[in-house]
C-alpha positions in Angstrom: 0.0 0.0 0.0 2.7 2.4 0.9 4.4 1.6 -2.5 1.3 2.5 -4.4 1.1 5.8 -2.6 4.6 6.8 -3.2 4.2 6.1 -6.9 1.2 8.4 -7.3 2.0 11.1 -9.8 -0.7 13.1 -11.6 -0.8 13.2 -15.4 -0.1 17.0 -15.2 3.2 16.4 -13.2 4.3 13.7 -15.5 3.4 15.7 -18.5 5.6 18.6 -17.6 8.5 16.5 -16.8 8.1 14.4 -20.1 7.9 17.6 -22.1 11.1 18.9 -20.8 12.9 15.5 -21.2 11.6 15.2 -24.7 12.8 18.7 -25.6 16.2 18.1 -24.1 16.7 14.8 -26.0 15.5 16.2 -29.3 17.5 19.4 -29.1 20.8 17.6 -28.2 20.2 15.2 -31.1 19.4 17.9 -33.5 22.3 19.9 -32.3 24.6 17.0 -32.9 23.3 16.3 -36.5 23.5 20.1 -37.4 27.2 20.3 -35.9 28.1 17.2 -38.0 26.5 18.7 -41.1 28.5 21.9 -40.6 31.7 20.1 -40.1 31.3 17.9 -43.2 29.1 19.8 -45.7 28.4 23.3 -44.3 30.0 26.6 -44.7 31.5 27.9 -41.6 30.5 31.4 -42.7 27.0 30.1 -43.2 24.7 32.1 -40.7 21.7 29.9 -41.1 23.5 26.7 -40.1 25.0 28.6 -37.1 21.8 30.0 -36.0 20.1 26.6 -36.1 22.8 25.1 -34.1 22.6 28.0 -31.5 18.8 27.6 -31.3 18.9 23.8 -30.7 21.6 24.4 -28.0 19.4 27.0 -26.5 16.4 24.6 -26.5 18.6 22.1 -24.8 19.9 24.5 -22.2 16.6 26.0 -21.1 14.9 22.5 -21.4 17.5 21.3 -18.8 16.8 24.4 -16.6 13.1 23.7 -16.9 13.7 20.0 -16.2 15.2 20.9 -12.8 12.2 23.0 -11.7 9.8 20.5 -13.1 11.5 17.8 -10.9 10.8 20.0 -7.8 7.2 20.5 -9.1 6.7 16.7 -9.3 7.8 16.3 -5.7 5.0 18.5 -4.6 7.5 20.9 -3.1 7.6 24.7 -3.3 5.4 24.5 -6.5 5.1 28.2 -6.8 8.8 28.5 -7.0 9.0 25.5 -9.4 6.4 27.2 -11.8 8.4 30.5 -11.6 11.6 28.6 -12.7 9.7 27.0 -15.6 8.2 30.5 -16.8 11.6 32.0 -16.5 13.2 29.1 -18.7 10.6 29.7 -21.4 11.0 33.5 -21.2 14.8 33.1 -21.4 14.5 30.8 -24.4 12.1 33.2 -26.3 14.5 36.0 -25.9 17.6 34.0 -26.8 16.0 32.7 -29.9 14.9 36.3 -30.7 18.6 37.4 -30.4 19.9 34.4 -32.4 17.7 35.3 -35.4 18.3 39.0 -35.1 14.9 40.1 -34.0 16.1 43.7 -33.6 12.9 45.4 -32.6 12.3 42.8 -29.7 16.0 43.1 -28.7 15.6 46.9 -28.5 12.6 46.5 -26.2 14.3 44.1 -23.9 17.4 46.4 -23.8 20.0 45.1 -26.2 20.6 41.9 -24.8 20.4 42.8 -21.1 17.2 40.9 -20.6 18.8 37.8 -22.3 21.7 37.7 -19.9 19.5 38.5 -16.9 17.1 35.8 -17.7 19.9 33.1 -18.3 21.2 34.1 -14.8 17.7 33.9 -13.2 17.0 30.5 -15.0 20.3 28.9 -13.9 19.8 30.2 -10.3 16.2 28.8 -10.2 17.3 25.4 -11.6 20.2 25.3 -9.1 17.9 26.2 -6.2 15.3 23.6 -7.3 17.7 20.9 -7.2 18.9 21.9 -3.7 15.3 22.1 -2.5 14.8 18.5 -3.3 17.3 17.8 -0.4 15.0 19.4 2.1 15.2 17.3 5.2 13.3 16.9 8.4 16.6 17.8 10.3 16.8 21.4 11.3 20.6 21.7 10.8 20.4 20.5 7.2 17.6 22.9 6.5 19.6 25.7 7.9 22.6 24.9 5.6 20.1 24.5 2.7 18.6 28.0 3.3 21.9 29.5 3.7 23.1 28.0 0.3 19.9 29.3 -1.4 20.6 32.7 0.2 24.1 32.7 -1.4 22.7 31.6 -4.8 20.3 34.6 -4.6 23.1 36.9 -3.7 25.4 35.8 -6.5 22.6 36.1 -9.0 21.8 39.7 -7.7 25.5 40.6 -8.0 25.8 39.3 -11.5 22.6 41.0 -12.6 23.9 44.2 -11.0 27.3 43.9 -12.8 25.6 43.2 -16.1 23.3 46.2 -15.8 26.3 48.3 -14.8 28.4 47.1 -17.7 25.9 47.7 -20.4 24.2 50.7 -18.8 27.1 52.5 -17.2 25.4 52.8 -13.9 27.4 51.4 -11.0 25.6 51.0 -7.7 28.7 50.0 -5.9 32.5 50.0 -6.5 33.8 47.3 -8.9 36.4 46.0 -6.4 33.8 45.5 -3.8 31.4 43.7 -6.2 34.1 41.3 -7.4 35.0 40.4 -3.7 31.5 39.9 -2.8 30.9 37.7 -5.7 33.9 35.6 -5.0 33.0 35.1 -1.4 29.3 34.1 -2.1 30.2 32.0 -5.1 32.6 30.0 -2.7 29.9 29.6 -0.1 27.5 28.7 -2.8 29.7 25.8 -4.2 30.5 24.7 -0.5 26.7 24.5 0.4 25.9 22.7 -2.9 28.4 20.1 -2.1 27.7 19.6 1.6 24.0 19.8 1.7 23.0 16.5 0.1 26.0 14.8 2.2 24.7 16.3 5.5 21.2 15.1 4.5 22.4 11.4 4.0 24.5 11.7 7.2 21.9 13.1 9.3 18.9 11.0 8.0 
């Protein structure tokens, strides 16, 4: 009886995950075929082939990001955050494809690549956090380390976004030296927390 309960997954949940898995497999396969064609038959100056390759790579990258969020959604944990990650992945993919195919009007609206880079940072951070949230435990200390790691992820994302806006917009909200130092510190803590959180979860369980 317990086994049947644990295996219950709604069609909506499995459908979301299947969609991202299918997109990821298809995009990687198409990317490989296009790359082989370019190397054997194509012209390295051919813009169409390069754009197709970049588009399929974008599908693969954002499908992987969405897959991480959908895994959290399937577990029934923090669904609002998982849905937000999925939405960001879709938005990032659309803006990226617009940039690849030179949709100049849209790029002008989103701020000449600013939005593309910001969405990439947000999508990666959401995927990273979603995977960590899967390690949520009943142990208070493990959850404390988990929360601290996600806090570091958020700070790293905020610093990167601030630096991107500063580079392209010329507006600096803090000294460059301080930004780099803070980014380095919280990036190290981010990596440390990502490694030790699942280990602590297993040790403390």
